[in-house]
N, C-alpha and C positions, 0 to 999 in steps of 0.2 A: 525665485523670482520676486523676492520681497524688496528688492532695491530698484525696481523699475519706476522711478519717479524722477522729477527734474533735479532735485537736490542730489540724490544718490548717483545719478548719471554724471552730473557735472563735477561734483565734489569728491566722489569716490571712484567711479569708473574711469573718468578721464585721467586722473593721476596714475591709476593702475596701468592704463594703456601706455602712458609715457614711460612708466618704470619697466615694463616688459617689452618695449619697442624693439630693443636689439634682438631679442629672441624671436619676435614676430618677423623681423626683417630677415634673419637667418633662415627661418622656415620658408619664407617666400622665395628667397634666392636659391635655396638648395633643393627645392622640390621641382618635379617635372609636371607643370600644370597643363602642358599640351595634351598629354595622355595620362591623366591622374590615375594612380593605383592605390594600393593599401598604404604605402608610406605617406601619400598626400592626405588620405582620409585620417590617418592617425595624427598627422601634424595639425590638421584643421581642428580635430577634437581636442588635442592638447592645448592649442591656443585658446579655444573657448573656455576650457576648464581653468586655464591661467587667468583669463579675464575675471571670472567669478571669484576665484581664490584671491587674486590680487585686490579686487574691490573690497572684500571683507578684511583683508590684511591691512589695506589702506586706512580703514576706519579704526582698527585696533591700534596700529602703530601711530596713527595721527593723534589719537587721544593720549597715548603714552608720551609722545613728544610734547604735547600741550601741557601735560602734567609736569614734565621735567622743566619746561620753560617757566611755568609758574613757581615751581619749587626753587629754581635758581634765582628767581627775583623776589623770593620771600612770600610766595602765595599768590592766589588769584589777584590780578592787578586791579587797583582801585581806579574806577573811571572818573576823571575829573571834569568832564565836559560841562556839567551843570554848576560847578563850584564858581565862586567869585574870582578865584585866583587864576582860573583858566581863561585863555583868550580865544578859544576855538569859535565861540559864538558871541554876539553882542550882549552886553550886560542886560539891557531891557528885555531882550528875547529870553534870556535865561531866567529873569525874574518872573515872567509870565509862565514859563514852563514849571518852575519850582512851585509857584502858588497853585497851579492846576493840579500837579501831582500830589501836593500836600493835601489838597481838598479831597482827592480820590482816596488817599490813604487814611484820611481822618486824623492827621497829625499836623503839627506846626512845622513849617519850613525853617531850617536853621537861619539865624541872622548872621550878619557879617561878624559880630562878636563871637557867636557860637563857632563859626568856622576857624577863628583864631584861637579860642580858649577852650572850647568843648569838643575836642577831636573825636572822641568816641561817639557822642550823640550825632555829630555831623556825618561821620562815616556810616552809622547805622541808617540814617535817613536816606543817604544816597544809595546805599545797597538796596534798601527797600524800593527806592525810586526806579532803579534799573531792573529789578525783578518785576515790578509792576509794568514797565514798558515792554519787557520781553514777553510777558504773558498776555499783554493787550494787543500785540502786533503780530499774531500768528496767522492772520488772514493773508495768504500769499498774494492774492489778487489786489487787495486793498493797499498792501504795503509791499508792492512789487520791487521798488528800489532797495528796500531793506532786505528783502529776500535774496536779491541778487548779490548784495554785499555779504550776506551770510554764506552764500555759495562760494564767493571768492575767498572768504576766510577758510572755509572747509577745504577748498581745493589746495590752498597754500599749506595748510596744516598737514593734510594727508600726504601731500607730495613730499613734504619735509620728512614725514614718518617713513616714507618709502625710499628716501635718498640712498641709504646704504644698500638696499635691495637693488635699486636701479643701477647703481655703479657696479655692483657685483655681477648682475646679469649682463651688463655691457662687456665687462672683461671676460666673462665666461663665454659669451657668444663669439668673441674674437678668437679665443683659444679653440673652441669647437670648430669654428670656420677654418682656422689654420690646420687643424688636425684632419678635417675633411679634404682639404686641398692636398695634404701630404699623403693620406691613405687612399683617396679616391675610391670609397666603397661603392658597390654597384647600386645601392638603393637611393643614392642622392646624385644630384647633378649640379656641381658648383665649379665655376671656372675662376681663373685668376682675376679676370675683370670683375666678376661678381664679388669676389672677396675684397677687391680694392674699393668697390662701392660700399660694401659693409663697413670697411675701415673708416671711410669718410663719414658715413652716417653715425657710426659709433663715436667718432671724434666730436661731432656736433652735439650728440646726446650727452657725452661726458662733460663737455664744456658747459652745457646748460645746467646739468645737475650740480656741477662744481661751483658755478658762479651765481646762478639765479635762484637756486633752491637753498634758502637759509632762514635763520630765525628772524632776521630783519624783515623779510617779506611777510612772514606770518604776523609779526607785531604791527606792521604797517596796515595789513588787511584788517587786523583786529581794531585798530584805531579808527579806520574808515567806517567799519561796521558800527562802532560805538557812536560816532558822530551822527550817522544816519538814523540810529535808534533814537537819539535825542530829538532829532528833527521830526521824527514820526509823531512827536507830541502834538505838533501842529494839526495833524490829521485827527488825532484823538480829541482835541479841543473843539474842532469843527463838528465832530460827530455828536458831541454832547450839547 
């Protein structure tokens, strides 16, 4: 029960529910819920266990996918939102943020010349700046917008980690459904109409995982989170 919190529910449990949705639909369609018996009880318990297992798997595979994305791009991405070369925020706003963060860190903010000529010093300052911002914005209520963007990033990352699992379960549920229609075992009740419904839902599920779950969605969510993290400086400045 260690994951019953807002982040874990939305960023881990929700992706896992999406990944195992075909199995869940198959269980719902093939069980006799009017007069439930042992098969229905077993199916319900199996689905609950799948929820917990998939939530933990989502976190593990999500982090592995994140590491792979970073490795493919040469390491953890450098956030440019505070640099002079980036146009995400107005220059004057970035100047105020840089000076405030530099004061909190007890160092000098890089000059325009530093950003052009002293790359290592500049990168070191901005890495420290983002670490400072992350550590200073952990209050979920005070930085609610940032917290929601962090959830969005976790959701997309973990869902991408579960992509192969979701597609595999989709295809497996269709094969099992077809086998149940063919064999008509006494412990399940699935009709051709229910199987067609399963096929339609599986098609939508497969379409979503194939087209919408990708690295681009993860990177976009990461960029949105980074922008909101920088904007949180405004709140920190008012607090001081």
